[in-house]
C-alpha positions, 0 to 999 in steps of 0.5 A: 058078290066078290071074294074080299079078304080083310088082312089085320095083323093082330086084334090084340092091342084092341084099340081104334085100328081094331074098331076100324078092322071090325066095322070093314068087315060088317060094312063089306058082308052086306055085299060081299063074302068076307074073310078075316086074316088075322094073328091075335089072341083075341076073339073077333066076336068078342072084341065085336060086342065090347065094341059095339059093332055088329057083325055077322060072326056066322058068316064071317070066316077068320083064318089064322096062322098055324099056332097063332095064339102061341105066336101071339102070346108070345110076342105080346109077353115079349111086347114090354122089352121090344115094343107091340111088334106090329110090323113083323105081326103084318109081315107074318100074317102077309106071307101066310095070307100070300098062298091064300090070294089067289082065292080073292078077288081084292084084299083089304088091309086094315092095319097099314102098308103090305105088298099084296099079290092082287089088287087091294086096299089099304087103310093106313093108321101110320106107316109100318115100314120105312119110317126110319126115313122120316128124320123128323120123326117122333120115337113113339112113332117111328119105332116098333121096338127090333122088329120094326126097326130091321122090318124097315130096311129089309121090306121094299115090296111096298114102295112099288106095290103101294105106286101100283094102279091096282092099291087104293091107299086111304089114310085114317087123317090128313096128317097120316096122309101127309106122312104117307105121302112123304115117305112113299110118294103117294098121297092117299084118299082121307076117311077117318074111323067112325064114331057114331055120336053117343045119346042119351047125355045129361044136360050140361049142369048136371054132368059131374065134373069130372075128367074121363080118360079112354083107351088101352092101358099102354105107356103110348096113352100117357096114362100117368100124365093125365093123372098128374095133370087132374093133380095139378088141377086140383091143386088149384081148388077145383073139386075134379076126379078122373076115370080112367077106362079102357082094355088092358091087352097082356102086353102092356101088364107091367104098366097096367100095374104102375097105373092101378098103383097111382089110383090107389093112392088117390081117392079121386082116380079110378081104374077100369079095365075091359069094361062092357061097351055099356059102362064105357058109354055111361061115364061119357054122357054122365062127365064134362070132360075127356082128355087125351095126353098121347102127342102125335096121335095119328087120328085119335078115336077116344078124343072124337068119342068125347065130342060124341058125347058132348064132352069137352075134349082136350088134346095135344096139338099134335097128330089127327087129333087138331083135325077132330078138335078143330085146331082150338087153341083153348083145347091143345095144347103142347106141354103139361103145364098147358094141359092144366091151365087149359082145363083148369080155364073151362072149369072156371069159364065154364066152357061147353061143348060147342063141335058136331057130334055126328061128324065121325058116324059109322053110317058115313065110313061104312058107307064110303067103305063099300064104294071104295072096294066096289070101285076096286073090284070093278 
C-alpha cells in the first residue's frame, strides 16, 4: 500500500474534471492510502453523492490550505469579472502541497499539469500553463482570466517536470493529447473520463421528443445558444421542448440568471439546477435528443452521457467530442445554423441512436487508473 496524494485545484465548478477526481480517489482507495488536496468550498462527500461516485469518505483524508473556504469563495465571487482562475488555484494548492510532499510516495494531479517534487501521474483535461504558445487557440481555451495569462509566463518548472522520467502524463482525449504535445513536446497516453451506461431507458417510440442539455450553467457552455437552436427548430413546425439541467456554481450566478430569465419567457424551456443524480438520469432515459454547444470541448462528459443513455447526441465539430460521436457528419456541426439543420433532419428522418453505450464505462477507467498508478509507484 502506497501513500498517494490526489491534488485537484477545486471542486467548486462541479463538472467533468471533478467526476474524474472523485473517481480516481475511489479507484485508488482499494489498494492505497489516499489523501485529497483541494482548494474548495464544495464538500467532496456531497459532490460524490450527486455524481453517483462511491467513495469511502471515512477512509479519505481531505486537506486544504488555511482559509481555503474564504479563498475559494473570494475567487468564485471574482470569477464573473476575471474568469475561474483555475491556474491560480493550482499554483496556490501546489505550493501548499509541496510542504507535505515528502509524506507521500506519489502525487496524482487530476486537474492538469503541475511541477511536483515527487513522482507523479498527471491527468490533463486541457493545459493550464503556457497556452500563449498556441497561436491558433480559441480565447475560451487559452484564457482562464487575468491570473492564467500572468501565470502562463512565469510558471516555468512544468516544462522540465513533465519531461522527467518520474512523471506519467495522461490526457482525457486524443485531441487534448495533441495540444499537450504541441506545448511541451511530450505525448500523453489517452484515458477517456468515466461515463457508465444509463440503464432502464424507454424504448425509442415511448421517449419524449425533447432535447436535454446537461452541464454547468456557464458562459463557455453556451446554454443560451441551445435555447436559440430549439427556438429555430420549433419555428420549422417541430413540437420539441428543452430541459436544461446542471450545476449552478456561484461564480456564474449572473449567467445563470440570464438563462433562467430566457427560460421563463418560453413555455417549452425548463431549467433545473443542482438536481440529484436520479433526476438527471430520469431525463436522459426518457428523452430522445442531447445537445452540446461548447466548441473545442476537451472531452465532453455530457455528450458521452447522452450516448450512454441511448439518446441521439449533437455537438460542435471540434475537440474531444468528435471522438465520442465517432466523427459522424450528421451529428457534428460547425455553426448554429448547421445545428438547427441537423436536429431538424434527425427529427424528420426519425434518426435512432447507434453508438455503443459502454465505451467509456467507469470500470475501464478505474482499472486503467489503478494500473497506471501501480506502475508509477513501482
